[in-house]
Steps between C-alpha positions, in 0.01 A plus 500: 500500500509828692197665661438743213502220244262294716254790534519572127441133418208479743344813349542356151329177604220691676445726202502201271233330713295819517509515121417131472208547738354784298507302176272213615257764619481606137452139388860418403519121535873493424571722801288271718691197368825678593373549857403134517844394374665721757301399810310174451769251610570695819127522570464122473802442725360746754154341490662163575589633846126517574365193317609137479444423135697643206179490296318710761793745508475536121125557533560766766743683271255488210222625726727784614552605136124510455477709816761737363309541174172560683656754735733672255290815483496525881878467541612834646874441487554556873710184494697331228320276256693202637391577858138534392514183291658295776240626748235361265694170494510490881127559530414238238753250638366530855148429374619210283710360785200500733288322240780256432523410869125441523503256207803276526491258206630149540741390231420152368867405522477532879234227500724251317691426817341211696581679824307805385203283400502328837515834679204630297297184573573529873413869493172437320411213735574724798278774353219247443509404868447857608 
């Protein structure tokens, strides 16, 4: 692909996204679904770089879509829709990642190992001494 073709293709994609962005503003759910189809998987993959759990990454992406819908009227178009959307993902993923690190759940399967149970008992006994 030569440079002219690449620029033309990029302009076509940008115009297409601009059009798609305007349609949800008017309440077109099909256009919103098209945006979700186009970007959701990448958003989840990107969120996974900030959070540990695939479920939390999915939640971050869904929360980002809600943020997009809430802020749609304020989008000025100074960046591409994708840039704006992924910035929302970053902000939500950082917050979710911080919360995730504060509340580390213990998986029951980790407790099935006798060594893990012994370690927990020793740890609890040590804590009781202090």
